[in-house]
Kinemage of the C-alpha trace (Angstrom):
@kinemage 1
@onewidth
@group {chain A} dominant
@subgroup {mainchain}
@vectorlist {calphas} color= white
{ca met a 1} P 11.735 -14.785 -18.464
{ca ile a 2} L 12.975 -16.991 -15.938
{ca arg a 3} L 11.140 -16.853 -12.896
{ca asp a 4} L 13.359 -16.385 -9.378
{ca ala a 5} L 12.750 -19.654 -7.332
{ca ser a 6} L 13.163 -17.925 -4.073
{ca glu a 7} L 10.361 -15.585 -4.927
{ca leu a 8} L 7.902 -14.947 -2.482
{ca asp a 9} L 4.485 -16.709 -2.350
{ca arg a 10} L 2.292 -13.660 -2.470
{ca arg a 11} L -0.630 -15.589 0.282
{ca lys a 12} L 1.949 -16.077 2.304
{ca phe a 13} L 3.260 -12.527 2.151
{ca leu a 14} L -0.496 -11.263 2.965
{ca lys a 15} L -0.861 -13.455 5.131
{ca tyr a 16} L 2.284 -12.841 7.791
{ca gly a 17} L 1.606 -8.973 6.408
{ca ala a 18} L -1.949 -9.166 8.154
{ca leu a 19} L 0.031 -9.987 11.383
{ca ala a 20} L 2.881 -8.005 11.228
{ca gly a 21} L 0.120 -4.963 10.343
{ca val a 22} L -1.870 -5.665 13.792
{ca gly a 23} L 1.459 -6.122 15.656
{ca ala a 24} L 0.592 -9.593 16.185
{ca leu a 25} L 4.233 -11.074 16.024
{ca ala a 26} L 6.517 -7.670 15.961
{ca ser a 27} L 9.639 -10.140 15.114
{ca ala a 28} L 7.841 -12.879 13.615
{ca ala a 29} L 9.993 -14.512 11.183
{ca trp a 30} L 8.843 -16.352 7.878
{ca pro a 31} L 9.639 -19.729 6.859
{ca gly a 32} L 12.923 -20.027 5.994
{ca ser a 33} L 13.567 -16.243 6.325
{ca ser a 34} L 17.064 -14.531 7.121
{ca trp a 35} L 18.817 -11.222 6.403
{ca ser a 36} L 20.136 -12.184 2.992
{ca ala a 37} L 21.843 -8.940 1.798
{ca ser a 38} L 25.290 -9.484 1.173
{ca arg a 39} L 27.863 -8.653 -1.562
{ca glu a 40} L 26.282 -11.611 -3.962
{ca arg a 41} L 22.514 -10.168 -3.787
{ca leu a 42} L 20.396 -7.236 -2.208
{ca thr a 43} L 16.604 -7.450 -2.519
{ca ile a 44} L 14.418 -4.793 -2.665
{ca leu a 45} L 10.566 -4.912 -2.078
{ca ser a 46} L 8.943 -1.754 -3.645
{ca ser a 47} L 5.578 -0.258 -4.047
{ca ile a 48} L 5.921 0.326 -7.481
{ca ala a 49} L 7.912 -1.641 -10.182
{ca leu a 50} L 8.517 -1.500 -14.611
{ca asp a 51} L 5.508 -1.868 -15.964
{ca thr a 52} L 7.533 -2.292 -19.260
{ca leu a 53} L 10.615 -2.818 -20.500
{ca his a 54} L 10.082 0.525 -23.059
{ca pro a 55} L 12.772 2.889 -22.247
{ca tyr a 56} L 10.267 5.933 -22.280
{ca ala a 57} L 6.570 4.850 -21.713
{ca tyr a 58} L 6.901 5.616 -17.536
{ca ser a 59} L 7.076 9.115 -15.804
{ca ser a 60} L 7.083 8.037 -12.214
{ca gly a 61} L 9.767 8.771 -9.680
{ca pro a 62} L 10.115 5.139 -8.336
{ca gln a 63} L 10.349 4.228 -11.781
{ca tyr a 64} L 13.266 6.642 -12.865
{ca gly a 65} L 15.124 5.369 -10.222
{ca ile a 66} L 15.228 1.499 -11.505
{ca trp a 67} L 15.793 3.009 -14.737
{ca tyr a 68} L 18.808 4.586 -13.700
{ca asn a 69} L 20.494 1.952 -12.025
{ca met a 70} L 20.722 0.838 -15.514
{ca thr a 71} L 20.896 3.746 -18.230
{ca glu a 72} L 22.060 7.751 -17.166
{ca pro a 73} L 21.035 10.656 -17.796
{ca leu a 74} L 23.200 13.668 -18.821
{ca val a 75} L 22.558 15.767 -15.800
{ca asp a 76} L 21.412 15.111 -12.646
{ca val a 77} L 20.645 16.694 -9.200
{ca asp a 78} L 22.433 17.977 -6.129
{ca phe a 79} L 19.776 18.701 -4.016
{ca ala a 80} L 21.853 19.917 -0.995
{ca lys a 81} L 23.580 22.397 -3.142
{ca arg a 82} L 20.085 22.736 -5.179
{ca ser a 83} L 22.305 22.858 -8.977
{ca tyr a 84} L 23.019 20.166 -11.382
{ca phe a 85} L 26.034 17.552 -12.232
{ca gly a 86} L 27.340 15.967 -14.844
{ca val a 87} L 26.595 12.656 -15.303
{ca leu a 88} L 27.122 11.390 -18.891
{ca ala a 89} L 27.773 15.455 -19.766
{ca glu a 90} L 31.032 16.931 -18.439
{ca ser a 91} L 30.451 20.263 -19.342
{ca trp a 92} L 27.317 22.474 -21.000
{ca glu a 93} L 27.258 26.286 -22.203
{ca phe a 94} L 23.868 28.297 -22.646
{ca gln a 95} L 24.138 30.001 -25.545
{ca gly a 96} L 20.800 31.360 -26.524
{ca lys a 97} L 18.825 28.835 -28.364
{ca lys a 98} L 21.602 26.745 -28.382
{ca trp a 99} L 22.955 24.418 -25.926
{ca ile a 100} L 26.187 22.777 -26.071
{ca phe a 101} L 27.053 19.612 -23.935
{ca lys a 102} L 30.444 18.428 -23.728
{ca leu a 103} L 29.899 14.335 -23.501
{ca arg a 104} L 31.983 12.107 -20.799
{ca lys a 105} L 34.702 10.113 -23.106
{ca asn a 106} L 35.648 6.266 -22.464
{ca val a 107} L 32.034 4.895 -21.388
{ca arg a 108} L 31.415 1.814 -21.924
{ca leu a 109} L 27.289 0.473 -22.932
{ca his a 110} L 26.417 -2.894 -21.471
{ca asp a 111} L 26.693 -4.581 -25.104
{ca gly a 112} L 30.640 -3.348 -25.058
{ca ser a 113} L 30.758 -0.057 -27.009
{ca leu a 114} L 31.697 3.061 -26.659
{ca phe a 115} L 28.922 6.045 -25.957
{ca thr a 116} L 28.819 8.390 -28.206
{ca ala a 117} L 26.554 11.539 -28.936
{ca ala a 118} L 24.873 9.381 -31.781
{ca asp a 119} L 23.565 7.275 -28.783
{ca val a 120} L 22.621 10.481 -27.317
{ca ile a 121} L 20.310 11.994 -30.562
{ca tyr a 122} L 18.815 8.370 -30.864
{ca ser a 123} L 17.414 8.424 -27.410
{ca phe a 124} L 16.066 11.922 -27.411
{ca asn a 125} L 14.310 11.107 -30.864
{ca arg a 126} L 12.954 8.309 -29.256
{ca val a 127} L 11.752 10.174 -25.871
{ca lys a 128} L 10.178 13.280 -28.353
{ca asn a 129} L 8.707 10.899 -30.840
{ca asp a 130} L 7.632 7.197 -29.813
{ca lys a 131} L 4.320 6.828 -29.822
{ca leu a 132} L 4.635 5.481 -26.290
{ca ser a 133} L 6.753 7.818 -24.813
{ca leu a 134} L 5.032 9.446 -21.487
{ca gln a 135} L 8.280 12.104 -21.687
{ca lys a 136} L 7.492 13.876 -24.805
{ca glu a 137} L 6.511 17.043 -23.270
{ca asn a 138} L 10.203 17.822 -21.712
{ca phe a 139} L 10.938 18.352 -25.352
{ca arg a 140} L 7.914 19.886 -27.120
{ca asp a 141} L 10.513 23.014 -27.609
{ca leu a 142} L 13.990 21.154 -28.872
{ca val a 143} L 13.627 21.124 -32.542
{ca glu a 144} L 17.228 20.387 -33.495
{ca met a 145} L 19.886 18.093 -32.418
{ca gln a 146} L 23.458 18.196 -34.060
{ca ala a 147} L 26.594 15.599 -33.728
{ca leu a 148} L 29.258 17.737 -33.885
{ca asp a 149} L 31.577 15.740 -33.345
{ca asp a 150} L 31.816 11.996 -31.084
{ca his a 151} L 31.745 13.708 -27.611
{ca thr a 152} L 30.067 17.211 -28.446
{ca ile a 153} L 26.591 17.864 -28.897
{ca ala a 154} L 24.055 20.727 -30.076
{ca phe a 155} L 20.967 20.752 -28.822
{ca ile a 156} L 18.612 23.816 -30.683
{ca thr a 157} L 15.394 24.715 -29.299
{ca glu a 158} L 12.564 27.683 -30.502
{ca ala a 159} L 13.602 30.091 -28.589
{ca pro a 160} L 16.317 30.515 -25.354
{ca asn a 161} L 15.282 27.947 -22.937
{ca ala a 162} L 17.695 28.537 -19.639
{ca val a 163} L 15.719 25.557 -17.709
{ca phe a 164} L 16.363 22.950 -20.558
{ca leu a 165} L 18.966 20.795 -17.575
{ca asp a 166} L 15.673 20.821 -16.002
{ca arg a 167} L 14.053 19.080 -18.509
{ca leu a 168} L 17.064 16.801 -18.812
{ca glu a 169} L 16.654 15.444 -15.275
{ca asn a 170} L 15.444 11.642 -15.815
{ca arg a 171} L 15.979 11.266 -19.948
{ca phe a 172} L 18.098 8.372 -19.906
{ca ile a 173} L 20.169 7.079 -22.892
{ca ile a 174} L 19.826 4.047 -24.505
{ca gly a 175} L 22.629 2.385 -26.600
{ca lys a 176} L 21.522 2.858 -30.661
{ca asn a 177} L 23.238 -0.040 -31.864
{ca gly a 178} L 22.912 -2.153 -28.740
{ca thr a 179} L 18.658 -1.328 -29.084
{ca glu a 180} L 18.284 -1.345 -32.325
{ca ala a 181} L 20.521 -4.729 -33.026
{ca gln a 182} L 17.301 -6.679 -30.972
{ca gly a 183} L 14.378 -5.847 -33.450
{ca gly a 184} L 10.817 -6.639 -31.647
{ca glu a 185} L 9.237 -4.389 -29.827
{ca pro a 186} L 9.897 -1.894 -27.974
{ca gly a 187} L 8.624 -3.074 -24.673
{ca glu a 188} L 9.835 -6.089 -24.818
{ca gln a 189} L 13.847 -5.037 -25.627
{ca lys a 190} L 16.362 -5.881 -23.440
{ca pro a 191} L 18.048 -1.717 -21.966
{ca val a 192} L 21.221 -1.665 -23.000
{ca gly a 193} L 22.598 1.448 -20.991
{ca thr a 194} L 25.670 2.861 -18.990
{ca gly a 195} L 24.935 2.277 -15.523
{ca pro a 196} L 26.665 0.513 -12.898
{ca phe a 197} L 24.277 -2.414 -13.536
{ca arg a 198} L 23.164 -4.537 -16.592
{ca phe a 199} L 20.148 -6.092 -17.156
{ca ile a 200} L 19.403 -9.834 -16.724
{ca ser a 201} L 15.191 -10.594 -16.554
{ca trp a 202} L 12.155 -8.965 -15.509
{ca gln a 203} L 8.399 -9.806 -15.077
{ca arg a 204} L 5.551 -7.827 -14.721
{ca asp a 205} L 4.548 -6.990 -11.831
{ca gly a 206} L 7.634 -9.992 -10.526
{ca asn a 207} L 11.126 -9.602 -10.997
{ca leu a 208} L 13.889 -7.434 -11.993
{ca val a 209} L 17.238 -9.268 -11.724
{ca val a 210} L 20.115 -6.760 -12.984
{ca thr a 211} L 24.031 -7.448 -12.227
{ca arg a 212} L 27.104 -5.104 -12.052
{ca his a 213} L 28.687 -3.821 -14.649
{ca asp a 214} L 32.030 -4.339 -14.315
{ca asn a 215} L 33.284 -2.068 -16.822
{ca tyr a 216} L 31.199 0.803 -15.457
{ca trp a 217} L 33.034 4.505 -16.320
{ca gly a 218} L 32.647 5.354 -12.343
{ca thr a 219} L 33.284 3.568 -9.196
{ca lys a 220} L 32.040 -0.262 -9.182
{ca ala a 221} L 28.867 -1.042 -7.308
{ca gly a 222} L 29.190 -2.719 -3.646
{ca val a 223} L 26.497 -5.330 -4.447
{ca lys a 224} L 27.010 -8.040 -7.381
{ca glu a 225} L 23.147 -8.723 -7.719
{ca ile a 226} L 20.194 -6.403 -7.064
{ca val a 227} L 16.428 -8.013 -6.975
{ca thr a 228} L 13.661 -5.650 -7.102
{ca arg a 229} L 10.392 -6.977 -6.303
{ca arg a 230} L 6.727 -5.320 -6.573
{ca val a 231} L 5.492 -5.500 -3.512
{ca lys a 232} L 2.052 -3.008 -3.562
{ca glu a 233} L 0.578 -3.783 0.321
{ca asp a 234} L 2.030 -1.679 2.670
{ca ala a 235} L 1.930 -3.796 5.526
{ca ala a 236} L 3.247 -6.965 3.418
{ca arg a 237} L 6.601 -4.843 2.500
{ca val a 238} L 7.486 -4.411 6.392
{ca ala a 239} L 6.288 -7.622 6.906
{ca gly a 240} L 9.092 -8.670 4.220
{ca leu a 241} L 11.819 -6.686 5.828
{ca leu a 242} L 11.100 -7.531 9.518
{ca ser a 243} L 11.424 -11.340 8.277
{ca gly a 244} L 14.181 -10.909 6.183
{ca gln a 245} L 12.565 -11.589 3.116
{ca gly a 246} L 13.884 -8.141 1.638
{ca asp a 247} L 16.515 -5.854 2.726
{ca leu a 248} L 15.017 -2.149 1.668
{ca ile a 249} L 11.342 -1.365 1.457
{ca asn a 250} L 9.968 1.925 0.013
{ca asn a 251} L 6.913 3.813 1.320
{ca val a 252} L 7.112 2.657 4.765
{ca pro a 253} L 3.906 4.136 6.879
{ca val a 254} L 4.592 6.426 10.151
{ca glu a 255} L 2.374 4.465 12.347
{ca glu a 256} L 4.958 1.276 11.310
{ca leu a 257} L 8.333 3.585 12.001
{ca ser a 258} L 8.507 2.494 15.881
{ca arg a 259} L 8.967 -1.131 15.111
{ca phe a 260} L 11.987 -0.403 13.354
{ca asp a 261} L 13.541 2.286 16.352
{ca lys a 262} L 15.385 -0.768 18.799
{ca his a 263} L 15.344 -3.519 15.837
{ca ala a 264} L 18.767 -5.268 15.929
{ca lys a 265} L 19.025 -5.850 12.254
{ca ile a 266} L 16.258 -3.279 10.840
{ca arg a 267} L 16.806 0.808 10.690
{ca ser a 268} L 14.315 3.388 9.186
{ca glu a 269} L 15.755 6.142 6.864
{ca lys a 270} L 13.642 9.302 5.941
{ca val a 271} L 14.623 12.236 4.198
{ca glu a 272} L 12.757 15.531 2.869
{ca gly a 273} L 10.825 14.158 -0.176
{ca gln a 274} L 10.182 16.344 -3.365
{ca arg a 275} L 6.110 16.496 -3.409
{ca met a 276} L 4.919 19.924 -1.984
{ca tyr a 277} L 1.720 19.577 -0.680
{ca phe a 278} L -0.809 22.871 -0.994
{ca leu a 279} L -4.740 23.772 -1.794
{ca ala a 280} L -5.121 25.168 -4.895
{ca met a 281} L -7.470 27.869 -5.358
{ca asn a 282} L -8.743 29.044 -8.764
{ca val a 283} L -9.215 32.483 -9.774
{ca thr a 284} L -11.727 32.301 -12.150
{ca his a 285} L -14.243 30.565 -9.569
{ca lys a 286} L -16.053 32.853 -6.857
{ca pro a 287} L -15.143 33.857 -4.042
{ca phe a 288} L -11.824 32.954 -4.777
{ca asp a 289} L -11.767 35.559 -7.493
{ca asn a 290} L -11.167 37.610 -4.489
{ca lys a 291} L -7.680 38.303 -2.842
{ca leu a 292} L -8.656 38.619 -0.093
{ca val a 293} L -10.835 35.690 0.805
{ca arg a 294} L -7.427 33.984 -0.819
{ca gln a 295} L -5.435 35.485 2.312
{ca ala a 296} L -7.493 35.145 4.918
{ca ile a 297} L -7.778 31.189 4.038
{ca asn a 298} L -3.691 31.458 4.478
{ca tyr a 299} L -4.297 33.218 7.970
{ca ala a 300} L -6.708 30.126 8.984
{ca val a 301} L -5.074 27.359 7.852
{ca asp a 302} L -1.815 25.789 9.920
{ca pro a 303} L 0.118 22.853 8.611
{ca thr a 304} L 2.153 22.399 11.627
{ca thr a 305} L -1.014 20.716 13.518
{ca ile a 306} L -1.499 18.330 10.490
{ca ile a 307} L 1.940 17.305 10.199
{ca lys a 308} L 2.020 16.432 14.350
{ca his a 309} L -1.053 14.664 14.720
{ca ile a 310} L -1.673 13.036 11.231
{ca tyr a 311} L 1.956 12.406 9.762
{ca glu a 312} L 3.634 12.041 13.167
{ca gly a 313} L 5.930 14.607 12.993
{ca asn a 314} L 6.996 13.313 8.900
{ca gly a 315} L 6.693 16.207 7.376
{ca tyr a 316} L 8.434 19.880 7.213
{ca val a 317} L 6.306 23.318 7.020
{ca met a 318} L 6.796 25.717 3.570
{ca asn a 319} L 7.057 29.255 4.308
{ca gly a 320} L 6.080 29.555 0.544
{ca pro a 321} L 5.797 28.044 -2.601
{ca met a 322} L 8.683 25.801 -2.894
{ca gly a 323} L 10.151 23.189 -0.543
{ca ser a 324} L 13.348 24.429 0.990
{ca asn a 325} L 15.058 21.455 -1.283
{ca val a 326} L 13.651 22.934 -4.936
{ca ile a 327} L 16.392 25.270 -7.086
{ca gly a 328} L 15.039 28.384 -6.766
{ca phe a 329} L 13.992 27.752 -3.121
{ca asp a 330} L 14.146 31.437 -1.436
{ca pro a 331} L 14.436 31.061 3.014
{ca lys a 332} L 13.493 34.891 2.883
{ca ile a 333} L 9.765 34.700 2.031
{ca lys a 334} L 7.689 33.588 5.078
{ca arg a 335} L 3.984 31.932 5.188
{ca tyr a 336} L 1.394 33.768 6.552
{ca pro a 337} L 1.063 33.218 9.871
{ca val a 338} L -2.135 31.416 12.065
{ca asp a 339} L -4.359 34.610 12.958
{ca ile a 340} L -7.762 33.979 13.432
{ca lys a 341} L -8.706 37.810 13.839
{ca lys a 342} L -7.076 38.840 10.849
{ca gly a 343} L -9.004 35.817 8.660
{ca lys a 344} L -12.047 37.618 10.142
{ca glu a 345} L -11.694 41.032 9.533
{ca leu a 346} L -10.388 40.221 5.462
{ca leu a 347} L -13.527 38.432 5.357
{ca asp a 348} L -15.120 41.016 6.408
{ca lys a 349} L -13.663 43.082 4.523
{ca ala a 350} L -13.928 41.595 1.268
{ca gly a 351} L -17.834 41.768 1.647
{ca phe a 352} L -18.405 38.094 4.023
{ca pro a 353} L -19.415 39.496 7.442
{ca gln a 354} L -21.499 36.585 8.007
{ca gly a 355} L -18.795 34.105 6.476
{ca leu a 356} L -19.176 31.581 3.385
{ca glu a 357} L -19.626 28.008 2.229
{ca val a 358} L -17.127 26.465 -0.299
{ca lys a 359} L -16.177 23.045 -1.555
{ca leu a 360} L -12.812 21.669 -1.238
{ca tyr a 361} L -11.977 18.800 -3.197
{ca phe a 362} L -9.440 16.293 -2.708
{ca ser a 363} L -8.197 12.326 -3.876
{ca pro a 364} L -8.014 10.001 -1.202
{ca asp a 365} L -6.291 6.849 -3.617
{ca arg a 366} L -3.795 9.370 -4.705
{ca tyr a 367} L -2.043 11.511 -1.302
{ca pro a 368} L -1.696 9.520 1.680
{ca lys a 369} L -4.587 10.418 4.471
{ca ala a 370} L -5.910 13.396 1.934
{ca lys a 371} L -9.385 12.577 4.009
{ca glu a 372} L -8.541 13.129 7.452
{ca val a 373} L -6.103 16.544 6.155
{ca cys a 374} L -8.787 17.720 4.737
{ca gln a 375} L -10.777 17.608 7.594
{ca val a 376} L -8.220 19.221 9.824
{ca ile a 377} L -8.399 22.259 7.110
{ca ala a 378} L -12.126 22.116 6.966
{ca asp a 379} L -11.819 22.698 11.123
{ca gln a 380} L -9.386 25.387 10.914
{ca leu a 381} L -11.397 27.266 8.149
{ca ala a 382} L -13.877 27.196 10.238
{ca lys a 383} L -12.972 29.314 12.748
{ca ile a 384} L -13.248 32.595 10.271
{ca gly a 385} L -16.306 31.219 9.397
{ca ile a 386} L -15.759 29.299 6.038
{ca lys a 387} L -18.256 26.354 6.293
{ca val a 388} L -15.964 23.634 4.303
{ca glu a 389} L -17.718 20.721 2.146
{ca leu a 390} L -15.635 18.205 1.838
{ca val a 391} L -15.320 16.374 -2.024
{ca ser a 392} L -13.925 13.125 -2.179
{ca gln a 393} L -13.057 12.275 -5.787
{ca glu a 394} L -11.320 9.211 -7.589
{ca phe a 395} L -7.771 10.615 -9.038
{ca val a 396} L -8.859 9.812 -12.520
{ca ile a 397} L -12.146 11.770 -11.906
{ca phe a 398} L -10.148 14.590 -10.026
{ca trp a 399} L -7.150 15.106 -12.395
{ca gly a 400} L -9.072 14.557 -15.288
{ca lys a 401} L -11.421 17.121 -17.609
{ca glu a 402} L -14.041 17.149 -15.712
{ca gly a 403} L -11.548 18.085 -12.717
{ca val a 404} L -8.352 19.876 -12.430
{ca asn a 405} L -7.046 19.881 -15.806
{ca gly a 406} L -10.418 21.133 -17.030
{ca gly a 407} L -10.400 23.821 -14.369
{ca lys a 408} L -13.699 22.590 -13.101
{ca leu a 409} L -12.516 22.742 -9.386
{ca gly a 410} L -12.408 26.021 -7.321
{ca phe a 411} L -10.320 24.895 -4.713
{ca tyr a 412} L -8.713 21.534 -4.113
{ca tyr a 413} L -5.961 19.376 -2.231
{ca val a 414} L -3.232 18.718 -4.316
{ca gly a 415} L 0.259 17.759 -4.490
{ca arg a 416} L 3.084 18.679 -7.056
{ca pro a 417} L 6.599 17.149 -7.098
{ca ala a 418} L 9.643 19.553 -8.495
{ca thr a 419} L 13.326 19.539 -8.818
{ca asp a 420} L 13.170 23.491 -10.063
{ca ala a 421} L 10.929 26.082 -9.224
{ca asp a 422} L 9.778 26.912 -12.959
{ca thr a 423} L 8.006 24.094 -13.323
{ca val a 424} L 5.993 24.590 -10.805
{ca tyr a 425} L 4.938 28.083 -11.941
{ca asp a 426} L 5.179 28.032 -15.559
{ca gln a 427} L 2.364 24.874 -15.389
{ca tyr a 428} L 0.433 26.248 -12.169
{ca tyr a 429} L 0.489 30.154 -12.275
{ca arg a 430} L 1.310 31.413 -16.196
{ca ser a 431} L -0.514 32.631 -18.130
{ca gly a 432} L -2.907 30.251 -20.517
{ca val a 433} L -0.173 27.726 -19.990
{ca ser a 434} L -2.729 25.259 -17.998
{ca pro a 435} L -6.387 25.663 -16.043
{ca arg a 436} L -5.031 24.132 -12.954
{ca ile a 437} L -5.794 27.673 -11.070
{ca gln a 438} L -5.851 30.541 -14.167
{ca tyr a 439} L -4.207 32.790 -12.178
{ca lys a 440} L -2.841 36.102 -14.596
{ca asn a 441} L -0.460 38.363 -13.747
{ca pro a 442} L 1.315 40.167 -15.936
{ca glu a 443} L 4.396 41.205 -13.643
{ca phe a 444} L 4.656 37.601 -12.830
{ca asp a 445} L 4.689 36.304 -16.625
{ca arg a 446} L 7.317 38.811 -18.079
{ca ile a 447} L 9.528 37.421 -14.415
{ca ile a 448} L 9.056 34.001 -15.672
{ca asp a 449} L 9.613 34.955 -19.237
{ca glu a 450} L 12.781 36.501 -18.560
{ca glu a 451} L 13.837 33.774 -16.122
{ca gln a 452} L 13.444 31.312 -18.884
{ca arg a 453} L 16.012 33.241 -21.347
{ca thr a 454} L 18.387 33.624 -18.621
{ca gly a 455} L 21.485 31.795 -18.965
{ca asp a 456} L 23.676 32.225 -15.766
{ca gln a 457} L 22.213 30.486 -12.725
{ca lys a 458} L 22.682 33.077 -10.210
{ca lys a 459} L 20.397 35.522 -11.763
{ca arg a 460} L 18.108 33.111 -12.675
{ca val a 461} L 17.334 31.986 -9.345
{ca ala a 462} L 17.071 35.830 -8.321
{ca leu a 463} L 14.306 35.925 -10.684
{ca leu a 464} L 11.948 32.748 -9.199
{ca his a 465} L 12.662 34.521 -5.819
{ca gln a 466} L 10.762 37.517 -7.256
{ca ala a 467} L 8.041 35.779 -8.549
{ca gly a 468} L 7.552 33.324 -5.666
{ca arg a 469} L 7.159 37.000 -3.561
{ca ile a 470} L 4.359 38.302 -6.258
{ca leu a 471} L 2.799 34.583 -5.539
{ca met a 472} L 2.919 34.995 -1.492
{ca glu a 473} L 1.081 38.337 -2.329
{ca asp a 474} L -1.487 37.031 -4.641
{ca val a 475} L -1.808 33.419 -3.462
{ca pro a 476} L -3.950 31.827 -5.441
{ca phe a 477} L -2.598 28.880 -3.297
{ca val a 478} L -2.238 27.660 0.401
{ca pro a 479} L 1.357 26.013 1.153
{ca leu a 480} L 1.343 23.097 3.196
{ca tyr a 481} L 4.287 21.110 4.108
{ca thr a 482} L 6.750 17.928 1.953
{ca leu a 483} L 6.769 14.864 3.795
{ca ala a 484} L 9.351 12.595 4.480
{ca glu a 485} L 10.138 9.885 2.247
{ca ile a 486} L 11.005 6.483 4.377
{ca tyr a 487} L 12.507 3.511 3.529
{ca gly a 488} L 13.089 0.883 5.724
{ca val a 489} L 17.043 -0.580 5.232
{ca ala a 490} L 18.503 -3.831 7.102
{ca arg a 491} L 21.386 -1.660 9.144
{ca asn a 492} L 24.076 -3.564 7.162
{ca val a 493} L 23.561 -1.574 4.158
{ca val a 494} L 25.103 1.691 4.020
{ca trp a 495} L 22.901 3.254 1.733
{ca lys a 496} L 21.071 7.125 2.038
{ca ala a 497} L 17.698 8.303 0.726
{ca arg a 498} L 17.231 10.958 -1.852
{ca pro a 499} L 14.171 13.466 -2.418
{ca asp a 500} L 12.867 12.245 -5.368
{ca glu a 501} L 11.561 8.607 -4.617
{ca lys a 502} L 14.120 6.937 -6.266
{ca ile a 503} L 16.314 4.399 -4.938
{ca leu a 504} L 19.746 3.812 -6.606
{ca thr a 505} L 21.497 0.874 -6.228
{ca gly a 506} L 25.235 1.718 -7.759
{ca gly a 507} L 26.535 3.463 -4.730
{ca met a 508} L 25.194 0.684 -1.903
{ca lys a 509} L 27.474 -1.347 0.227
{ca ile a 510} L 27.259 -3.463 2.681
{ca ala a 511} L 28.770 -3.105 6.202
């Protein structure tokens, strides 16, 4: 691919990033710097970029966002309303084991051809069957797809699946003919989608360049060209934004926010994120098999202290199993209040009048400030007589078969994003699905079974509320918080952040 001549030298980036990181030059300019956001070009400095051009060999929120600018899904989520809306789909109907979708007409792919049901079937077959796909689990119960006409498609599942819309989120459509005509390896084919931008060039760990799709079916993009550069180091991204080498950055450290407050050309954008942090208790491990112990721990942990002192107020307390922007969130559920006396009484009643000792596992290379968080939690649990030994593990070990996904950890700190509560309830708390917590409650399982067969969204959400109340009684976890997704943005860029880590550029405008 052609290398962008304006790409910033990495060593220079790190040099000035280090200066910016210690605050030595709060407004230092780099050689030749200028705020470049214009209707012609906007530059994003991102901690995560594309690792491949394979359309389904990835599964992270920021990468979904990059692809969403070039390719589009059938449906997306309205986080404010906690409901789905159509993108390439105009309408849908749930019919037990069958979902019928009406597709948007007169949509042009980037190669000029018209979008049809054949493109959807081609794309989802790739998701389900491609050996490099990291998204195939979303379609594990999809047994057949039928093109009823060019703009109507039927999906047939093994059993009634009312949460199929959740599985369709982030499943992007590529053009069948335009992709097959290229030949070659899947990871080297140019994306052919329907999105507001079309592909120009890409370098691994380098630049992705896209340009406006002038035949886009929706509102035309307000910027002609978007350049996404991968910059892993936090300090380097901040320095790049402050010097004018970039117009938008993600994952801004909370300690850097004050530098944006009164800056003439830079502002921060914050939104409550989707990743829900909690303490998981595997009920096959003692003493977490005892509900009274689990409840005692809930009475001892105070997430407000963590948010205030570790994240400088950039977090949102979870009152129950779900964050407030998740489908299935129940505003009536309240968390256990901090009550040290009650916590001690429950431990005594559980048979531990002298307290007990536990290990708390965490992964500092996966979750921000995990060590500091777990140190505070250890201090809080000590107040009710629980002595905590902190165990730090690399994420590959923590998350692997000898860790969380092998059921080997009894007590651990984890974060899990979700759009729909069913995803977490099914994966963490439903009997036999995973060894992560190994919680078993026949009534909970019955409700989830019914919920997953219920096509009426209001009734389905009501069932999710019932499931959440059961969990808050048995508490095989301690709900903690969601954190703010924090971005730095040039003041002349009109853009709103999403909770799901995606940077969508189609709606950006230059003031």
